[in-house]
C-alpha positions as CSV (number, residue, x, y, z in Angstrom):
1,X,-39.2,-53.2,-148.4
2,X,-39.7,-56.1,-147.1
3,X,-37.4,-56.8,-144.3
4,X,-37.6,-58.6,-140.5
5,X,-38.7,-56.7,-137.7
6,X,-35.0,-55.6,-136.7
7,X,-34.1,-54.9,-140.6
8,X,-36.8,-52.7,-140.3
9,X,-36.2,-50.5,-137.1
10,X,-32.6,-49.4,-138.9
11,X,-34.2,-48.7,-142.1
12,X,-36.3,-46.1,-140.3
13,X,-33.4,-44.5,-138.4
14,X,-31.0,-44.4,-141.5
15,X,-31.9,-41.3,-142.7
16,X,-32.0,-39.3,-139.4
17,X,-28.8,-40.2,-139.1
18,X,-27.8,-39.5,-142.9
19,X,-29.4,-36.1,-142.4
20,X,-27.3,-35.8,-138.4
21,X,-23.8,-36.4,-140.2
22,X,-24.5,-33.6,-142.8
23,X,-25.0,-31.3,-140.3
24,X,-21.9,-32.9,-137.8
25,X,-19.6,-32.7,-140.9
26,X,-20.9,-29.2,-142.2
27,X,-20.5,-27.7,-138.3
28,X,-17.0,-29.5,-137.8
29,X,-15.8,-27.7,-141.2
30,X,-17.6,-24.2,-140.3
31,X,-15.3,-25.1,-136.4
32,X,-12.3,-25.5,-138.1
33,X,-12.4,-22.8,-141.1
34,X,-13.0,-20.3,-138.2
35,X,-10.6,-22.2,-135.8
36,X,-13.1,-22.3,-132.8
37,X,-14.4,-25.3,-131.6
38,X,-17.6,-26.9,-132.4
39,X,-19.0,-26.1,-129.1
40,X,-18.6,-22.2,-130.2
41,X,-21.0,-22.3,-133.2
42,X,-24.0,-20.3,-133.0
43,X,-26.6,-23.4,-134.4
44,X,-28.9,-20.7,-136.3
45,X,-25.5,-20.7,-138.4
46,X,-24.9,-24.5,-138.8
47,X,-28.7,-24.8,-139.8
48,X,-28.9,-22.0,-142.6
49,X,-25.9,-23.8,-144.4
50,X,-27.5,-27.2,-144.0
51,X,-31.1,-25.4,-145.1
52,X,-29.1,-24.3,-148.3
53,X,-27.8,-27.4,-149.3
54,X,-31.1,-28.9,-149.0
55,X,-31.8,-31.0,-145.6
56,X,-35.3,-30.7,-145.3
57,X,-35.1,-30.7,-141.2
58,X,-38.5,-31.7,-140.1
59,X,-38.9,-35.3,-141.3
C-alpha cells in the first residue's frame, strides 16, 4: 500500500478497530438478550463467543 504518513497511521489501527467493534457488538447483543447491563457480563463469556466466531485476539 502506498500512502502518506497520516494514511499509514490510520491503516495500522484499522484491524484493531474492527476487532474491537466486533467484541463490543457481541457484548451489546449478549447484554440485551440477558436483559443485564453490559458491565455485568463476564468478560470470559464475551471472549469465548468472539473466539468461536473466528476472531484472532493476539494480533
